[in-house]
C-alpha positions as CSV (number, residue, x, y, z in Angstrom):
1,M,-7.8,8.2,-7.0
2,S,-10.7,7.6,-10.0
3,G,-11.5,4.8,-8.1
4,A,-11.4,2.0,-5.1
5,I,-9.2,-0.6,-5.6
6,R,-10.8,-3.8,-6.5
7,V,-8.9,-6.4,-4.7
8,L,-9.1,-10.2,-5.3
9,I,-7.8,-12.7,-2.3
10,V,-6.8,-15.9,-3.0
11,E,-5.9,-18.3,0.1
12,D,-7.4,-21.4,0.7
13,E,-7.3,-21.1,4.5
14,P,-10.5,-20.2,5.1
15,L,-9.6,-17.8,8.1
16,T,-6.7,-16.9,6.9
17,A,-8.7,-15.5,3.4
18,E,-11.3,-13.6,5.7
19,A,-8.4,-12.0,8.0
20,H,-7.2,-10.9,4.8
21,A,-10.6,-9.7,3.2
22,A,-10.9,-7.4,7.4
23,Y,-7.7,-6.3,6.8
24,V,-8.3,-4.9,3.5
25,A,-11.5,-3.2,4.8
26,R,-9.6,-1.3,7.4
27,L,-8.0,0.7,4.8
28,D,-9.8,3.5,2.6
29,G,-9.7,3.0,-1.1
30,F,-9.6,-0.9,-1.3
31,T,-12.4,-3.3,-2.2
32,V,-12.9,-6.7,-2.0
33,V,-14.3,-7.9,-5.2
34,G,-14.0,-11.9,-4.5
35,S,-12.3,-14.6,-3.6
36,A,-10.6,-17.8,-4.0
37,A,-9.2,-21.2,-2.7
38,T,-7.3,-22.6,-5.5
39,G,-5.6,-22.0,-8.7
40,R,-8.8,-22.5,-10.9
41,A,-10.7,-20.6,-9.4
42,M,-8.8,-17.9,-9.1
43,L,-8.5,-17.9,-13.0
44,A,-12.0,-17.7,-13.1
45,A,-12.7,-14.6,-10.6
46,V,-9.5,-13.1,-12.2
47,A,-11.5,-13.4,-16.0
48,A,-14.9,-12.6,-14.4
49,E,-14.2,-9.9,-11.6
50,Q,-11.3,-7.9,-13.5
51,P,-9.9,-7.1,-10.2
52,D,-7.1,-4.4,-10.1
53,L,-5.0,-6.3,-7.6
54,V,-4.8,-10.2,-6.6
55,L,-3.4,-11.3,-3.4
56,L,-2.0,-14.3,-4.4
57,D,-0.8,-17.4,-1.7
58,L,1.6,-19.0,-3.6
59,D,0.8,-22.5,-2.0
60,L,-2.7,-23.7,-3.3
61,P,-4.2,-26.9,-3.5
62,D,-3.5,-27.4,-7.5
63,A,-0.7,-24.8,-8.3
64,H,1.8,-22.8,-7.5
65,G,1.2,-19.9,-7.8
66,L,3.9,-18.1,-9.6
67,Q,2.5,-20.9,-12.0
68,L,-0.7,-19.0,-12.3
69,V,0.9,-15.5,-12.5
70,R,2.8,-17.2,-15.4
71,A,-0.3,-18.1,-17.0
72,L,-2.1,-15.0,-16.7
73,R,0.9,-13.2,-18.0
74,S,0.7,-16.0,-21.2
75,A,-3.1,-14.5,-21.5
76,G,-2.5,-10.8,-21.7
77,S,-3.7,-9.8,-17.9
78,A,-1.8,-7.3,-17.0
79,V,-3.2,-7.3,-13.1
80,D,-1.2,-6.8,-10.3
81,V,0.0,-9.4,-7.8
82,I,0.7,-9.1,-4.5
83,A,2.7,-12.5,-3.5
84,V,1.4,-13.9,0.7
85,T,3.7,-16.8,1.5
86,A,5.7,-18.1,4.0
87,A,8.1,-19.1,0.8
88,Q,11.2,-17.0,1.3
89,D,13.7,-19.0,-0.3
90,A,15.8,-17.0,-2.7
91,R,15.3,-18.7,-6.1
92,G,11.3,-18.3,-5.5
93,V,11.6,-14.7,-4.7
94,K,13.9,-13.8,-7.7
95,N,11.3,-15.1,-9.8
96,A,8.4,-13.5,-8.2
97,I,9.7,-10.1,-9.2
98,A,10.9,-11.5,-13.0
99,L,7.1,-11.8,-13.8
100,G,6.1,-8.5,-12.2
101,I,5.0,-9.1,-8.6
102,V,4.8,-6.0,-7.3
103,Q,5.2,-6.8,-3.7
104,Y,5.9,-9.5,-1.6
105,L,4.7,-10.5,2.0
106,V,6.0,-13.4,3.9
107,K,3.6,-14.7,6.6
108,P,2.8,-13.8,9.0
109,F,2.5,-10.7,9.3
110,S,0.4,-7.7,11.6
111,F,-1.5,-6.1,9.8
112,R,0.4,-2.8,10.5
113,T,2.9,-4.6,7.8
114,F,0.0,-5.4,5.4
115,A,-1.2,-1.5,5.5
116,E,2.2,-0.4,4.7
117,R,2.7,-2.9,1.4
118,L,-0.6,-1.7,0.2
119,T,-0.5,2.0,1.0
120,T,2.6,2.2,-0.7
121,Y,0.8,0.4,-3.8
122,R,-1.8,2.7,-3.9
123,E,0.6,5.1,-4.0
124,F,2.5,3.6,-6.9
125,R,-0.9,3.6,-8.9
126,R,-1.9,7.2,-8.1
127,R,1.2,8.0,-9.8
128,F,0.3,6.4,-13.1
129,E,-2.6,7.7,-13.7
130,D,-3.9,10.8,-16.3
131,R,-0.3,10.4,-17.3
132,R,1.2,9.2,-20.9
133,T,4.8,10.2,-20.3
134,L,6.7,9.7,-17.3
135,T,10.4,11.9,-16.3
136,Q,13.3,9.7,-15.2
137,A,12.3,11.4,-11.8
138,D,8.7,9.8,-12.3
139,I,10.1,6.3,-12.5
140,D,12.0,6.5,-9.7
141,Q,9.8,7.8,-7.4
142,S,7.3,5.2,-8.7
143,L,9.9,2.5,-8.2
144,G,11.5,3.5,-5.0
145,S,7.3,3.9,-3.8
146,L,7.2,-0.1,-3.5
147,R,9.8,0.0,-1.0
148,P,9.0,2.0,1.7
149,T,10.9,2.9,4.6
150,T,8.9,2.2,8.2
151,P,9.6,4.5,10.4
152,P,10.6,3.3,14.2
153,D,8.0,3.1,16.5
154,H,9.9,2.6,19.3
155,E,10.6,6.0,20.4
156,K,9.0,7.2,23.6
157,G,5.6,8.8,23.0
158,I,5.2,7.6,19.6
159,A,1.6,5.6,19.3
160,R,1.3,3.0,16.3
161,E,-2.8,4.0,15.4
162,T,-2.2,7.4,15.8
163,L,1.0,7.4,13.6
164,D,-1.5,5.1,10.9
165,A,-3.9,8.4,11.3
166,V,-1.4,11.1,10.8
167,Q,0.1,8.7,7.9
168,Q,-3.2,8.7,6.3
169,V,-4.0,12.1,6.6
170,L,-0.7,12.9,4.9
171,A,-1.3,10.3,2.2
172,R,-4.7,11.2,1.2
173,A,-4.5,14.6,0.9
174,T,-4.4,16.6,-2.4
175,E,-1.9,19.4,-0.8
176,A,0.5,20.2,1.8
177,A,-1.2,20.6,5.3
178,S,-0.6,21.8,8.1
179,A,-0.4,20.7,12.1
180,S,-3.3,22.0,12.7
181,E,-5.5,20.8,9.7
182,V,-3.9,17.6,10.8
183,A,-4.8,17.9,14.4
184,E,-8.4,18.3,13.3
185,A,-8.2,15.5,11.0
186,V,-7.2,13.4,13.1
187,G,-8.7,14.4,17.0
188,I,-5.1,15.4,18.5
189,S,-3.7,18.6,19.7
190,R,-1.5,20.5,17.1
191,V,1.0,19.9,19.8
192,T,0.8,16.5,19.3
193,A,0.6,16.4,15.1
194,R,3.4,18.6,15.2
195,R,5.7,16.3,17.3
196,Y,3.9,13.1,14.7
197,L,4.9,14.7,11.5
198,E,8.5,15.5,12.4
199,H,8.7,12.0,13.5
200,L,7.8,11.5,10.0
201,I,9.9,14.4,8.8
202,A,12.6,12.3,10.2
203,A,11.7,8.7,8.9
204,G,12.3,10.2,5.2
205,Q,8.6,10.1,4.7
206,A,6.9,13.3,4.9
207,G,8.6,16.8,4.0
208,K,7.7,20.3,5.1
209,D,7.6,23.4,3.1
210,V,7.0,27.1,4.6
211,R,3.4,28.5,3.9
212,H,2.3,32.1,3.9
213,S,-1.6,32.6,4.3
214,G,-1.2,36.3,5.0
215,P,0.2,38.9,7.4
216,G,1.5,37.5,10.7
217,R,3.7,34.5,11.1
218,P,4.1,31.9,8.5
219,E,3.7,28.1,9.3
220,Y,4.9,25.0,8.0
221,A,2.8,22.7,5.7
222,Y,3.4,19.1,5.7
223,R,3.4,16.7,2.5
224,W,3.2,12.3,1.9
225,L,6.6,11.7,-0.1
226,R,5.5,8.3,-0.7
């Protein structure tokens, strides 16, 4: 990716805003460029900071989040928006989708859920870099990348923290990686890395190919699919 994704946090509860900023800081490829607690402040911050992504609380003191998105679109802004809200009414969700909101996060949520949504968004953006045209397969994959499939983490021997680390290694890799390479990057044994990689394959988040690197037994190379 050409640079870190610039994030504006829009949230009227100071502690919640701080928590979201801390979450963003834990993710590779993102940086917080500002925050706003009202709709008016948000519109000013978007104009001043030119963020790539807005994490938008829909229930602000002076405006509803969807009204703000309409104002942005009317002004010609194509900034991406992830709705962060406790609202779950069907009409509101449908309107959010119609306005081009790329993700919808329902409060309260864990860091795991937050990281999954932003990671899939990052992969979505990556698919459009340095491309002028897209095939049907490219378009399908891009849209599909915004609908993550969370692998079950209750399987015996699967620790969420380790699984997250393996996912991040694969997602950042520029080419398929062997179990040994993943193990070294994460700091676990090759056998453990292989178990987590096979877990991701079963969940549909990773694939593997046979790598022939010279004489002797070939090895598997694992690649991120989302």
